[in-house]
Backbone of each chain as ProteinMPNN parsed JSONL, in Angstrom:
{"seq_chain_A": "MLVITRRINESIRIGENIEVKVVAIERGKVRLGVLAPPDVPIYREELYRSLVQKNQEALFASEEMVHALKEVFGNAPRE", "coords_chain_A": {"N_chain_A": [[116.901, 68.458, 94.663], [118.362, 69.555, 98.149], [117.96, 67.643, 101.043], [117.478, 67.696, 104.386], [117.404, 66.6, 107.387], [116.389, 68.321, 110.526], [116.178, 68.941, 114.045], [114.231, 70.306, 116.227], [114.77, 73.45, 117.233], [117.133, 73.714, 116.049], [119.213, 74.649, 113.106], [119.651, 75.555, 109.541], [122.064, 76.798, 107.436], [122.297, 78.982, 105.119], [124.332, 79.831, 102.588], [126.687, 82.728, 103.49], [125.245, 84.68, 105.578], [122.161, 83.516, 105.987], [119.936, 82.461, 108.042], [118.233, 79.625, 108.994], [115.866, 78.398, 110.868], [114.1, 76.141, 112.86], [111.47, 76.556, 114.471], [109.453, 75.469, 116.088], [107.246, 72.742, 116.039], [104.067, 71.707, 115.095], [101.109, 69.262, 114.597], [101.686, 68.612, 112.002], [102.075, 71.018, 111.336], [105.045, 73.055, 110.964], [107.297, 75.677, 112.287], [108.967, 77.883, 111.196], [111.828, 80.149, 111.651], [113.621, 82.609, 110.214], [116.952, 84.57, 109.376], [117.879, 87.09, 108.188], [119.475, 88.895, 105.765], [118.263, 92.374, 105.761], [117.767, 92.785, 103.008], [117.37, 90.838, 101.46], [114.663, 89.529, 99.821], [111.851, 87.592, 101.199], [109.329, 85.443, 101.072], [106.394, 83.501, 101.397], [106.066, 80.83, 99.687], [103.771, 79.686, 98.164], [102.309, 82.293, 98.372], [104.406, 84.221, 96.827], [104.311, 82.92, 94.534], [101.789, 83.528, 93.588], [101.517, 86.448, 93.251], [103.606, 86.612, 91.358], [102.397, 86.113, 89.229], [99.591, 87.71, 89.187], [100.798, 90.108, 89.17], [101.903, 89.679, 86.444], [99.569, 89.704, 84.801], [98.749, 92.3, 85.396], [99.598, 93.482, 83.273], [99.679, 95.968, 80.699], [98.266, 95.081, 78.184], [95.617, 96.001, 76.27], [94.54, 98.345, 74.598], [91.907, 98.947, 74.952], [91.524, 98.105, 77.501], [93.21, 100.3, 78.581], [91.446, 102.113, 77.869], [89.004, 101.834, 79.509], [90.12, 101.704, 81.694], [91.006, 104.523, 82.342], [87.994, 105.689, 81.85], [86.947, 105.245, 84.512], [88.393, 106.49, 86.02], [87.548, 108.902, 84.995], [88.529, 110.308, 83.073], [89.092, 112.016, 80.053], [89.636, 110.197, 76.934], [93.065, 109.874, 75.782], [94.709, 111.69, 72.979]], "CA_chain_A": [[116.739, 69.002, 96.057], [118.76, 68.801, 98.943], [117.031, 67.357, 101.797], [118.515, 67.933, 105.592], [116.827, 66.147, 108.753], [116.518, 69.162, 111.828], [115.007, 69.335, 114.896], [113.498, 71.628, 117.431], [115.653, 74.641, 117.685], [117.928, 73.501, 115.161], [118.955, 75.456, 112.175], [120.597, 75.561, 108.949], [122.789, 78.5, 107.067], [122.718, 79.13, 103.542], [125.221, 81.26, 102.409], [127.539, 83.332, 105.044], [124.378, 85.401, 106.567], [121.266, 83.841, 106.031], [120.06, 81.17, 108.819], [116.269, 79.014, 108.883], [115.918, 77.914, 112.319], [113.226, 75.152, 113.011], [111.258, 77.251, 115.838], [108.17, 74.711, 116.594], [106.545, 71.494, 115.014], [103.07, 71.112, 115.597], [100.419, 68.39, 113.604], [101.71, 68.702, 110.168], [103.029, 72.598, 110.634], [106.564, 73.39, 110.778], [107.506, 77.041, 112.031], [110.742, 78.551, 110.652], [112.66, 81.261, 111.756], [114.556, 83.06, 109.07], [117.552, 85.246, 109.98], [118.812, 87.369, 106.768], [120.076, 90.647, 105.502], [117.367, 93.038, 105.309], [118.004, 92.929, 101.623], [116.873, 89.443, 100.759], [113.224, 88.99, 100.049], [111.592, 86.367, 102.147], [108.196, 85.137, 100.663], [105.859, 82.446, 101.382], [106.158, 80.368, 98.406], [102.37, 80.01, 97.317], [101.977, 83.555, 97.758], [105.227, 84.84, 96.014], [103.782, 83.071, 92.486], [100.248, 84.548, 93.345], [101.931, 87.628, 93.23], [104.191, 87.143, 90.123], [100.989, 85.711, 88.085], [99.19, 89.102, 89.469], [101.407, 91.479, 88.593], [102.394, 89.856, 85.018], [98.321, 89.821, 84.923], [98.658, 93.612, 85.202], [100.654, 94.324, 82.477], [98.627, 96.079, 79.968], [97.982, 94.755, 77.191], [95.162, 96.233, 75.086], [94.01, 99.732, 74.389], [90.357, 98.845, 75.355], [91.312, 98.35, 78.537], [93.398, 101.583, 79.088], [90.243, 103.324, 77.729], [88.239, 101.5, 80.547], [90.596, 102.454, 83.153], [90.455, 106.044, 82.102], [86.897, 106.31, 81.929], [86.551, 104.432, 85.256], [88.937, 107.557, 86.935], [86.878, 110.469, 84.503], [89.56, 110.919, 82.128], [89.228, 111.91, 78.953], [90.792, 109.515, 76.456], [94.318, 110.953, 75.319], [94.616, 111.249, 71.375]], "C_chain_A": [[117.983, 68.792, 97.193], [118.172, 69.008, 100.154], [117.691, 67.259, 103.202], [117.369, 67.725, 106.664], [117.168, 67.338, 109.794], [115.506, 68.58, 112.248], [115.142, 70.448, 115.799], [114.643, 72.6, 117.463], [117.09, 74.538, 116.703], [118.173, 74.294, 113.801], [119.883, 75.174, 111.08], [121.021, 76.661, 108.016], [122.676, 78.227, 105.495], [123.379, 80.483, 103.27], [126.174, 81.71, 103.69], [126.548, 84.025, 105.933], [122.972, 84.893, 106.352], [120.712, 82.416, 106.662], [118.565, 80.944, 108.957], [116.573, 78.26, 110.132], [114.598, 77.302, 112.731], [112.536, 75.647, 114.521], [109.952, 75.974, 116.648], [108.1, 73.544, 115.434], [105.539, 71.137, 115.805], [101.723, 70.534, 115.162], [100.551, 69.159, 112.56], [102.207, 69.827, 110.076], [104.391, 72.479, 111.042], [106.84, 74.871, 111.089], [108.622, 77.449, 112.236], [110.683, 80.205, 110.986], [113.578, 81.801, 110.738], [115.581, 84.263, 109.289], [118.484, 85.604, 108.501], [119.033, 88.323, 107.043], [118.727, 91.22, 104.878], [116.803, 93.1, 103.512], [117.341, 91.744, 100.644], [115.247, 89.347, 100.903], [112.285, 87.895, 100.585], [110.399, 86.318, 102.19], [107.548, 83.647, 101.392], [105.868, 81.987, 100.023], [105.227, 80.698, 97.352], [102.309, 81.73, 96.987], [103.125, 84.735, 97.056], [104.401, 84.232, 93.903], [102.513, 83.632, 92.624], [100.565, 85.296, 92.667], [102.813, 87.776, 92.06], [102.787, 86.822, 89.281], [100.312, 86.76, 88.361], [99.583, 90.109, 88.723], [101.689, 91.14, 86.834], [100.789, 89.715, 84.309], [97.935, 91.48, 84.467], [98.962, 93.89, 84.731], [99.402, 94.966, 81.436], [98.877, 96.159, 78.728], [97.209, 95.181, 75.924], [94.728, 97.852, 75.502], [92.561, 100.256, 74.803], [90.761, 99.131, 76.663], [91.891, 99.301, 79.321], [92.44, 102.553, 79.262], [89.49, 102.969, 78.961], [88.613, 102.433, 82.08], [90.04, 103.918, 83.24], [89.027, 106.917, 81.977], [86.762, 105.983, 83.456], [87.399, 105.971, 86.409], [88.342, 108.591, 86.056], [87.306, 111.217, 84.055], [89.029, 110.623, 81.061], [90.1, 111.107, 77.816], [91.608, 110.451, 75.481], [94.078, 110.525, 73.75], [95.583, 109.913, 70.927]], "O_chain_A": [[118.6, 67.737, 97.053], [117.837, 70.132, 100.528], [118.7, 66.558, 103.126], [116.494, 68.579, 106.807], [118.38, 67.405, 109.995], [114.528, 68.029, 111.742], [116.046, 71.265, 115.974], [115.646, 72.059, 117.93], [117.98, 75.383, 116.788], [117.1, 74.644, 113.309], [120.923, 74.594, 111.395], [120.164, 77.527, 107.84], [123.032, 77.199, 104.918], [123.129, 81.653, 103.56], [126.302, 81.033, 104.71], [126.875, 84.044, 107.12], [122.205, 85.843, 106.507], [120.911, 81.363, 106.057], [117.759, 81.872, 109.027], [117.573, 77.551, 110.247], [113.805, 78.2, 113.014], [112.982, 75.205, 115.58], [109.849, 75.895, 117.872], [108.674, 73.466, 114.348], [105.658, 70.508, 116.857], [100.873, 71.407, 115.336], [99.849, 70.102, 112.195], [102.817, 70.092, 109.039], [104.658, 71.403, 111.578], [106.626, 75.556, 110.089], [109.241, 77.41, 113.3], [109.881, 81.097, 110.71], [114.499, 81.013, 110.525], [114.899, 85.278, 109.43], [119.324, 84.923, 107.912], [118.945, 88.839, 108.157], [118.176, 90.791, 103.864], [115.704, 93.398, 103.046], [116.955, 91.794, 99.476], [114.687, 89.118, 101.975], [112.146, 87.152, 99.614], [109.882, 86.946, 103.113], [108.317, 82.813, 101.87], [105.659, 82.837, 99.157], [105.334, 81.372, 96.327], [102.275, 82.3, 95.897], [102.793, 85.894, 96.807], [104.169, 84.768, 92.819], [102.116, 84.289, 91.662], [100.207, 85.261, 91.489], [102.922, 88.918, 91.613], [102.31, 87.786, 88.681], [100.252, 87.221, 87.221], [98.987, 90.797, 87.895], [101.702, 92.059, 86.015], [100.85, 89.602, 83.085], [97.165, 91.847, 83.58], [99.112, 95.082, 85.0], [98.287, 94.444, 81.433], [99.534, 97.034, 78.165], [97.649, 94.975, 74.793], [94.66, 98.312, 76.642], [92.143, 101.405, 74.947], [90.484, 100.238, 77.126], [91.515, 99.457, 80.483], [92.33, 103.431, 80.118], [89.269, 103.978, 79.63], [88.072, 103.166, 82.909], [89.091, 104.381, 83.872], [88.846, 108.135, 81.983], [86.143, 106.977, 83.835], [86.858, 106.308, 87.461], [88.787, 109.64, 86.522], [87.072, 112.422, 84.145], [88.546, 109.525, 80.786], [91.299, 111.382, 77.786], [91.219, 111.345, 74.73], [93.524, 109.512, 73.323], [95.581, 109.513, 69.763]]}, "seq_chain_B": "MRVATRYFGDIEVDEGKILLFPWGIPGFEHLRRFLLLEDRGFFWLQSVDDKDVVFAVCDPFVCFPGYEVEIPTAECEALGITKSDEVIVLAIMNVRSPQDIGVNLLAPLVINCTLKMGKQIILEDERYTLYHPLVLRGQGDAVDARHNKED", "coords_chain_B": {"N_chain_B": [[117.895, 112.104, 80.054], [116.514, 110.422, 77.88], [113.44, 108.232, 77.741], [111.623, 105.349, 75.724], [108.29, 104.971, 76.182], [105.294, 103.189, 76.939], [102.812, 104.528, 76.278], [103.075, 107.335, 76.415], [104.964, 107.656, 74.734], [108.388, 108.651, 73.143], [110.196, 110.366, 76.088], [111.452, 113.193, 77.846], [113.388, 112.961, 80.427], [114.717, 113.678, 83.434], [116.982, 112.459, 84.971], [116.748, 112.192, 87.654], [114.351, 111.995, 88.607], [114.033, 108.963, 88.247], [113.23, 106.027, 89.783], [114.195, 103.509, 91.583], [113.969, 99.991, 91.5], [115.593, 97.813, 93.681], [115.25, 95.299, 94.197], [113.508, 94.467, 91.824], [110.1, 93.658, 90.443], [108.363, 91.457, 91.554], [108.21, 88.801, 89.379], [109.481, 90.731, 87.571], [111.886, 90.543, 87.8], [114.051, 91.257, 86.666], [114.575, 93.834, 86.011], [114.972, 97.56, 87.082], [114.924, 100.018, 87.253], [112.588, 102.734, 87.214], [109.631, 104.823, 86.528], [107.634, 107.026, 87.675], [104.692, 108.094, 86.364], [101.845, 110.414, 85.981], [98.573, 109.85, 85.366], [95.317, 111.174, 84.851], [93.801, 111.272, 88.374], [94.827, 108.548, 88.455], [98.274, 106.394, 88.534], [100.882, 106.112, 86.019], [103.156, 103.227, 86.407], [105.931, 103.298, 85.356], [108.69, 100.919, 83.086], [111.907, 101.825, 82.796], [113.39, 100.407, 81.269], [111.895, 98.788, 79.416], [109.761, 99.049, 77.529], [107.512, 98.11, 77.353], [106.614, 97.225, 79.442], [104.478, 98.345, 81.718], [102.813, 99.233, 84.619], [99.376, 100.257, 85.736], [98.89, 102.019, 88.157], [97.603, 103.18, 91.254], [96.64, 105.452, 94.337], [95.715, 103.823, 96.863], [94.972, 104.402, 99.171], [92.986, 106.611, 98.888], [91.595, 105.359, 96.854], [90.386, 103.238, 98.297], [89.374, 104.042, 100.92], [90.523, 103.767, 104.447], [92.361, 102.449, 104.187], [94.67, 100.405, 105.152], [98.05, 100.428, 105.849], [100.662, 98.801, 107.456], [103.745, 99.182, 107.365], [106.585, 96.527, 107.821], [109.182, 96.22, 109.989], [111.472, 95.369, 109.032], [111.181, 95.716, 106.322], [110.971, 98.557, 106.387], [113.586, 99.052, 106.987], [115.168, 97.981, 104.767], [113.946, 99.877, 102.913], [115.657, 101.982, 103.956], [114.5, 103.83, 105.075], [113.226, 106.356, 107.263], [111.54, 108.258, 108.313], [107.57, 109.036, 108.177], [106.64, 110.64, 106.553], [108.47, 110.544, 104.132], [107.435, 108.629, 102.887], [105.443, 106.986, 99.9], [102.898, 105.238, 98.702], [101.694, 103.007, 97.017], [99.217, 101.008, 94.433], [98.927, 98.249, 92.415], [96.98, 97.998, 90.02], [94.991, 96.117, 87.555], [92.957, 95.26, 85.331], [90.579, 93.716, 84.18], [88.246, 93.833, 82.681], [86.531, 96.568, 81.964], [84.256, 96.737, 83.79], [85.487, 95.374, 85.725], [87.563, 95.886, 87.891], [90.773, 94.974, 89.735], [92.645, 95.967, 92.497], [95.544, 95.748, 93.596], [95.974, 94.832, 96.801], [97.094, 93.878, 99.087], [99.337, 93.472, 98.405], [101.203, 96.594, 98.543], [103.248, 99.063, 96.811], [105.971, 100.165, 98.071], [107.463, 103.573, 98.35], [110.363, 105.286, 98.797], [110.639, 108.496, 98.96], [113.018, 110.162, 99.409], [115.161, 108.562, 99.018], [114.413, 107.735, 96.217], [113.832, 105.048, 96.1], [112.204, 102.077, 95.616], [109.879, 99.327, 96.652], [108.242, 96.514, 96.351], [106.143, 95.192, 98.384], [104.885, 92.593, 100.623], [101.805, 92.698, 102.736], [101.378, 91.378, 106.302], [98.322, 90.942, 106.285], [95.134, 89.817, 106.709], [92.742, 90.944, 105.969], [93.195, 92.082, 103.413], [93.364, 91.435, 99.699], [95.455, 90.245, 96.703], [93.829, 90.983, 94.606], [91.389, 93.387, 95.08], [88.451, 94.483, 94.369], [87.94, 97.095, 92.739], [85.881, 100.141, 93.318], [82.921, 101.143, 91.094], [82.674, 104.078, 89.042], [79.745, 105.736, 90.336], [78.619, 103.618, 91.365], [79.734, 104.144, 93.74], [81.47, 106.232, 96.23], [83.574, 106.152, 96.069], [86.073, 106.523, 94.075], [84.886, 108.85, 92.94], [85.564, 110.598, 94.893], [88.367, 111.549, 94.634], [88.27, 112.966, 92.304], [86.72, 115.036, 93.351], [88.222, 116.269, 95.389], [90.241, 117.182, 93.466], [88.804, 118.891, 91.918]], "CA_chain_B": [[117.929, 111.334, 79.295], [115.277, 109.689, 76.834], [112.803, 107.309, 78.007], [110.671, 105.133, 75.539], [107.324, 104.647, 76.988], [104.245, 102.943, 76.518], [101.641, 105.494, 76.286], [103.331, 108.807, 76.338], [105.923, 107.931, 73.486], [109.205, 108.969, 73.873], [109.754, 111.133, 76.857], [112.921, 113.755, 78.029], [113.335, 112.553, 81.841], [114.885, 114.229, 84.347], [118.014, 111.206, 85.86], [116.713, 112.101, 89.411], [113.175, 111.247, 89.177], [113.88, 107.244, 88.349], [112.845, 105.142, 91.141], [115.027, 102.03, 91.701], [113.286, 99.092, 92.723], [116.282, 97.298, 93.459], [114.499, 94.056, 94.038], [112.744, 94.326, 90.69], [109.012, 93.446, 90.73], [107.905, 90.207, 91.701], [107.435, 88.345, 87.917], [109.87, 91.559, 86.76], [113.08, 91.109, 88.931], [115.233, 91.935, 86.125], [113.776, 95.641, 85.707], [115.318, 97.634, 88.149], [114.313, 101.371, 87.163], [110.964, 102.938, 86.867], [109.447, 105.731, 86.404], [106.028, 107.288, 87.699], [103.86, 109.174, 85.361], [100.827, 110.919, 86.473], [97.63, 110.545, 84.427], [94.298, 111.947, 85.815], [93.269, 109.893, 88.839], [95.78, 107.519, 88.761], [99.779, 106.662, 87.912], [101.629, 104.459, 85.599], [104.544, 102.656, 86.774], [106.748, 102.84, 83.439], [109.812, 100.396, 83.444], [112.836, 102.781, 81.99], [114.197, 99.806, 80.277], [111.476, 97.922, 78.665], [108.568, 100.315, 77.542], [106.341, 97.413, 77.446], [106.18, 97.201, 81.117], [104.106, 99.278, 82.563], [102.088, 99.169, 85.869], [98.517, 101.221, 86.449], [98.76, 102.206, 89.448], [96.787, 103.755, 91.942], [96.753, 105.643, 95.829], [94.757, 102.73, 97.73], [93.961, 105.442, 100.696], [91.985, 107.345, 97.846], [90.333, 104.434, 96.218], [89.983, 102.243, 99.611], [89.526, 104.689, 102.413], [90.352, 103.472, 105.368], [92.639, 101.238, 104.154], [95.617, 100.686, 106.011], [99.6, 99.583, 105.827], [101.745, 98.503, 108.285], [105.159, 98.781, 106.779], [107.403, 95.766, 108.786], [110.533, 97.455, 110.251], [112.535, 95.083, 108.121], [111.15, 96.406, 105.082], [111.83, 99.977, 106.444], [115.41, 99.301, 106.925], [115.782, 97.534, 103.589], [114.544, 101.212, 101.695], [116.209, 103.499, 104.2], [112.932, 104.629, 105.348], [113.534, 106.89, 108.779], [110.217, 108.806, 108.809], [106.724, 108.466, 107.58], [106.203, 111.415, 105.266], [109.132, 110.335, 103.0], [107.018, 107.31, 102.033], [104.681, 106.771, 99.081], [101.844, 103.727, 99.046], [100.724, 102.93, 95.868], [98.375, 99.464, 94.416], [98.85, 98.255, 90.817], [95.501, 97.855, 89.437], [94.858, 94.746, 87.114], [91.899, 95.376, 84.727], [90.336, 92.546, 83.409], [87.057, 94.576, 82.059], [85.485, 97.73, 82.502], [83.002, 96.574, 85.198], [86.305, 94.319, 86.668], [89.455, 96.519, 87.882], [90.952, 94.73, 91.023], [93.84, 96.624, 93.03], [96.028, 94.712, 95.265], [95.876, 95.784, 98.659], [97.876, 92.935, 99.949], [101.612, 93.788, 97.905], [101.369, 97.403, 97.621], [104.607, 99.393, 96.222], [106.335, 101.142, 98.904], [108.614, 103.987, 97.775], [111.232, 106.15, 99.762], [110.52, 109.274, 98.267], [114.103, 110.785, 99.754], [116.066, 107.961, 98.417], [113.637, 107.427, 95.148], [113.472, 103.996, 96.234], [110.936, 101.695, 96.176], [109.741, 97.472, 96.518], [107.071, 95.734, 96.576], [106.13, 94.308, 99.824], [103.507, 91.67, 100.993], [101.696, 92.755, 104.123], [100.539, 90.502, 107.121], [97.053, 91.575, 106.82], [94.279, 89.19, 106.452], [91.776, 92.234, 105.576], [93.34, 92.16, 102.241], [93.679, 90.674, 98.939], [96.151, 90.678, 95.67], [92.712, 91.594, 93.72], [90.241, 93.926, 95.878], [87.489, 94.935, 93.667], [87.596, 98.478, 92.732], [83.951, 100.303, 93.028], [82.907, 101.609, 89.782], [82.421, 105.188, 89.395], [78.449, 105.571, 89.795], [78.443, 102.942, 92.349], [80.047, 104.37, 95.294], [82.416, 107.676, 95.816], [85.614, 106.246, 96.315], [86.847, 107.155, 92.834], [84.503, 110.053, 93.249], [86.225, 111.475, 95.941], [89.64, 111.672, 94.401], [87.623, 113.663, 92.095], [86.2, 116.285, 94.329], [89.673, 116.548, 95.709], [90.863, 117.776, 92.27], [88.369, 119.901, 91.081]], "C_chain_B": [[116.505, 111.216, 78.535], [114.888, 108.324, 77.129], [111.575, 107.061, 76.647], [109.2, 104.893, 76.361], [106.087, 104.282, 76.308], [103.07, 103.626, 75.618], [101.575, 106.37, 75.764], [104.617, 109.143, 75.14], [107.09, 108.398, 73.701], [109.468, 110.33, 74.679], [111.034, 111.926, 77.274], [112.717, 113.507, 79.665], [114.612, 112.805, 82.767], [115.726, 112.661, 85.174], [117.047, 111.047, 87.433], [115.552, 111.927, 90.152], [113.423, 110.149, 88.923], [114.141, 107.037, 89.658], [113.757, 103.783, 90.637], [114.255, 101.576, 92.604], [114.207, 97.837, 92.628], [116.265, 95.514, 93.348], [113.614, 93.767, 92.534], [111.004, 94.475, 91.407], [109.034, 92.214, 90.614], [107.3, 89.635, 90.413], [108.372, 89.502, 86.821], [111.495, 91.89, 87.45], [114.541, 91.896, 87.915], [115.074, 93.582, 85.387], [113.917, 96.461, 87.183], [114.61, 99.266, 88.192], [113.168, 101.66, 86.223], [110.659, 104.543, 87.036], [108.096, 106.304, 86.574], [105.601, 108.506, 87.066], [102.822, 109.418, 86.238], [100.052, 111.106, 85.435], [96.613, 111.189, 85.528], [93.753, 110.85, 86.562], [94.079, 108.53, 89.443], [97.257, 108.067, 88.107], [99.317, 105.433, 86.982], [102.941, 104.018, 86.177], [105.242, 102.549, 85.531], [107.822, 102.144, 83.833], [110.825, 101.172, 82.773], [113.222, 101.942, 81.171], [113.449, 98.795, 79.374], [109.827, 98.347, 78.573], [107.581, 99.515, 77.729], [105.778, 96.822, 78.965], [105.811, 98.354, 81.831], [102.895, 98.744, 83.18], [100.957, 100.271, 85.732], [98.498, 101.017, 88.126], [97.771, 103.326, 90.272], [96.588, 104.285, 94.034], [95.852, 105.011, 96.172], [94.146, 103.855, 98.822], [93.05, 106.137, 100.043], [90.947, 106.648, 97.642], [89.671, 103.677, 97.401], [90.066, 103.04, 100.468], [89.154, 103.875, 103.407], [91.319, 102.088, 105.469], [94.474, 101.624, 105.122], [97.154, 99.81, 105.825], [100.399, 99.669, 106.929], [103.246, 98.24, 107.865], [106.333, 97.823, 107.828], [108.725, 96.465, 109.042], [111.565, 96.888, 109.598], [112.576, 96.117, 106.779], [111.518, 98.079, 105.024], [113.401, 100.127, 106.058], [115.842, 99.036, 105.351], [115.237, 98.895, 102.572], [114.782, 102.127, 102.686], [115.373, 104.378, 104.624], [113.248, 105.069, 107.066], [112.507, 107.747, 108.87], [108.533, 108.91, 107.796], [106.239, 109.202, 105.832], [107.835, 111.571, 104.274], [108.558, 108.999, 102.098], [105.648, 107.364, 101.16], [104.237, 105.413, 98.98], [101.491, 104.024, 97.793], [100.371, 101.524, 95.483], [98.409, 99.448, 93.011], [97.583, 97.941, 90.837], [95.572, 96.558, 88.209], [93.411, 95.05, 86.798], [91.642, 94.538, 83.767], [88.848, 93.278, 82.507], [87.059, 95.866, 82.408], [84.728, 97.598, 83.744], [84.348, 95.621, 85.758], [87.487, 94.845, 86.554], [89.55, 95.756, 89.254], [92.452, 95.37, 91.469], [94.115, 95.842, 93.968], [96.511, 95.379, 95.756], [96.949, 95.066, 99.482], [99.249, 93.148, 99.573], [101.191, 94.971, 97.369], [103.021, 98.059, 97.434], [104.74, 100.111, 97.377], [107.669, 102.023, 98.583], [109.168, 105.381, 99.151], [111.415, 107.169, 98.752], [111.934, 110.371, 98.155], [115.372, 110.084, 99.195], [115.56, 107.802, 96.895], [114.282, 105.615, 95.026], [112.556, 102.664, 96.749], [110.758, 99.686, 95.648], [108.086, 97.393, 96.704], [106.698, 94.872, 97.455], [104.803, 93.739, 100.041], [103.387, 91.98, 102.705], [101.206, 91.512, 104.821], [99.225, 90.611, 107.422], [96.185, 90.96, 106.109], [92.862, 89.901, 105.555], [91.915, 92.062, 103.711], [94.099, 91.265, 101.377], [94.879, 91.073, 97.728], [94.958, 90.898, 94.593], [91.778, 91.909, 94.62], [89.702, 94.31, 94.43], [87.321, 96.313, 93.718], [85.979, 99.086, 92.492], [83.975, 101.414, 92.359], [82.349, 103.473, 90.012], [80.584, 105.466, 89.734], [77.79, 104.714, 91.021], [78.601, 103.115, 93.631], [80.873, 105.419, 95.372], [83.688, 107.492, 95.973], [86.305, 106.547, 95.078], [86.581, 108.528, 92.846], [85.477, 111.288, 94.037], [87.629, 111.786, 95.573], [89.091, 113.074, 93.143], [87.221, 115.22, 92.405], [87.233, 116.815, 95.026], [90.245, 117.7, 94.721], [90.406, 119.042, 91.823], [88.663, 121.383, 92.132]], "O_chain_B": [[115.56, 111.979, 78.73], [115.625, 107.361, 76.916], [110.775, 107.951, 76.358], [109.433, 104.511, 77.507], [105.739, 104.858, 75.276], [102.606, 103.26, 74.538], [100.729, 106.695, 74.93], [105.079, 110.22, 74.761], [107.065, 108.78, 74.871], [109.08, 111.377, 74.16], [112.002, 111.21, 77.02], [111.676, 113.995, 80.104], [115.512, 111.967, 82.715], [115.047, 111.903, 85.866], [116.791, 110.025, 88.07], [115.366, 111.782, 91.36], [112.701, 109.659, 89.791], [114.925, 107.577, 90.439], [113.866, 103.283, 89.517], [113.866, 101.98, 93.699], [113.946, 96.926, 91.842], [116.971, 94.747, 92.693], [113.118, 92.652, 92.376], [110.68, 95.093, 92.421], [109.644, 91.702, 89.676], [106.105, 89.829, 90.192], [108.228, 89.421, 85.602], [112.085, 92.963, 87.578], [115.485, 92.629, 88.209], [115.529, 94.104, 84.369], [113.251, 96.191, 88.182], [113.858, 99.605, 89.106], [112.839, 101.218, 85.123], [111.413, 105.324, 87.617], [107.321, 106.11, 85.638], [106.046, 109.645, 87.209], [102.765, 108.74, 87.264], [100.259, 111.992, 84.606], [96.894, 111.587, 86.659], [93.328, 109.808, 86.062], [93.957, 107.83, 90.448], [97.568, 109.127, 87.564], [98.454, 104.558, 86.925], [103.776, 104.911, 86.325], [105.021, 101.626, 84.747], [108.225, 102.484, 84.945], [110.405, 101.194, 81.616], [113.521, 102.444, 80.087], [114.089, 98.029, 78.652], [108.93, 98.031, 79.354], [106.602, 100.013, 78.287], [104.787, 96.184, 79.32], [106.547, 99.156, 82.406], [102.085, 98.016, 82.607], [101.452, 101.39, 85.591], [98.181, 100.131, 88.92], [97.288, 104.279, 89.66], [96.427, 103.399, 94.873], [94.789, 105.533, 95.836], [92.963, 103.99, 99.135], [92.061, 106.352, 100.744], [89.782, 106.89, 97.957], [88.448, 103.532, 97.417], [91.106, 102.85, 101.099], [88.057, 103.33, 103.53], [91.263, 101.131, 106.242], [95.072, 102.635, 105.488], [97.177, 98.588, 105.681], [100.798, 100.778, 107.286], [103.81, 97.162, 108.052], [106.955, 98.51, 108.638], [109.214, 97.242, 108.222], [112.588, 97.555, 109.44], [113.429, 96.896, 106.351], [112.072, 98.71, 104.124], [114.084, 100.834, 105.318], [116.686, 99.725, 104.777], [115.885, 99.099, 101.545], [114.21, 103.205, 102.521], [115.523, 105.597, 104.541], [113.458, 104.227, 107.939], [112.599, 108.202, 110.01], [108.658, 108.812, 106.575], [105.837, 108.785, 104.746], [108.197, 112.656, 103.819], [109.007, 108.513, 101.06], [104.682, 107.82, 101.772], [105.022, 104.478, 99.136], [101.039, 105.116, 97.449], [101.051, 100.663, 96.04], [98.013, 100.413, 92.356], [97.119, 97.561, 91.912], [96.712, 96.093, 88.206], [92.608, 95.125, 87.728], [92.239, 94.492, 82.692], [88.765, 92.799, 81.376], [87.782, 96.172, 83.356], [84.699, 98.472, 84.61], [83.819, 94.858, 86.566], [88.328, 94.626, 85.682], [88.553, 95.807, 89.975], [93.383, 95.202, 90.681], [93.43, 95.344, 94.862], [97.276, 96.307, 95.496], [97.573, 95.598, 100.4], [100.194, 93.012, 100.35], [100.82, 95.013, 96.196], [103.942, 97.443, 97.97], [103.754, 100.713, 97.801], [108.774, 101.483, 98.53], [108.554, 106.043, 99.989], [112.153, 106.969, 97.787], [112.07, 111.183, 97.24], [116.411, 110.69, 98.933], [116.545, 107.719, 96.161], [114.964, 105.129, 94.123], [112.294, 102.34, 97.907], [111.277, 99.048, 94.732], [107.161, 98.106, 97.094], [106.964, 93.687, 97.258], [103.76, 94.3, 99.705], [104.195, 91.751, 103.605], [100.671, 90.626, 104.154], [98.825, 90.443, 108.574], [96.144, 91.25, 104.913], [92.192, 89.344, 104.685], [90.968, 91.952, 102.933], [95.038, 90.549, 101.723], [95.27, 92.24, 97.783], [95.437, 90.994, 93.464], [91.18, 90.96, 95.125], [90.459, 94.422, 93.466], [86.639, 96.809, 94.615], [85.13, 98.631, 91.726], [84.632, 102.422, 92.617], [81.763, 103.917, 90.999], [80.125, 105.157, 88.634], [76.718, 105.0, 91.554], [77.97, 102.565, 94.534], [81.168, 105.716, 94.214], [84.639, 108.272, 96.017], [87.454, 106.923, 95.314], [87.464, 109.384, 92.795], [85.874, 112.417, 93.745], [88.158, 112.455, 96.461], [89.67, 114.153, 93.262], [87.43, 116.249, 91.762], [87.107, 118.008, 95.303], [90.607, 118.824, 95.067], [91.083, 120.003, 91.458], [88.387, 122.506, 91.708]]}, "name": "protein", "num_of_chains": 2, "seq": "MLVITRRINESIRIGENIEVKVVAIERGKVRLGVLAPPDVPIYREELYRSLVQKNQEALFASEEMVHALKEVFGNAPREMRVATRYFGDIEVDEGKILLFPWGIPGFEHLRRFLLLEDRGFFWLQSVDDKDVVFAVCDPFVCFPGYEVEIPTAECEALGITKSDEVIVLAIMNVRSPQDIGVNLLAPLVINCTLKMGKQIILEDERYTLYHPLVLRGQGDAVDARHNKED"}
């Protein structure tokens, strides 16, 4: 991992059009400002990981679960 | 075109119905094309390119009356959204057991119906989580409300 020291209001640039700026530093917290094109998704790392995990868990594996879902929504099971 | 689906077998699909998720869905970034298949009371978001990737999704505004989504400006720009009536919002459901179904209200799927383009966005809203318990039939009217509307 590349490690760079930056002060308040200093930035790093990633590629041509992504800028990450240190906006504030306060009691163990760093506030970052990110300037990136709208098509670049930006996530908090831990939230992104949880989301990936939840999406993977949501994949339908068993017919039993499908049946459960149809029952909950009041649907008769398909053939 | 023909599409292999997990629950409906091979189906013939008008290519204009295919939804493009240019950034994929977190965890499945390699899959970009999806179909929204209506079931009764909910939908399936089926990958066009991998039949085993299919999510059960619901209308969160029906399942959770009072649910609110504020789509950040940057996301509107990314999805080319110009007016609210071209947007549909869906939420992925996670079925752990018949009595334990969670709905991802924190990271809804936002779809621009005009451009047929979608993205899973993460809201900045502390009221919602990635696994919001769905109130089951008989325990509340959340799901029944949908029924009454359809009957």
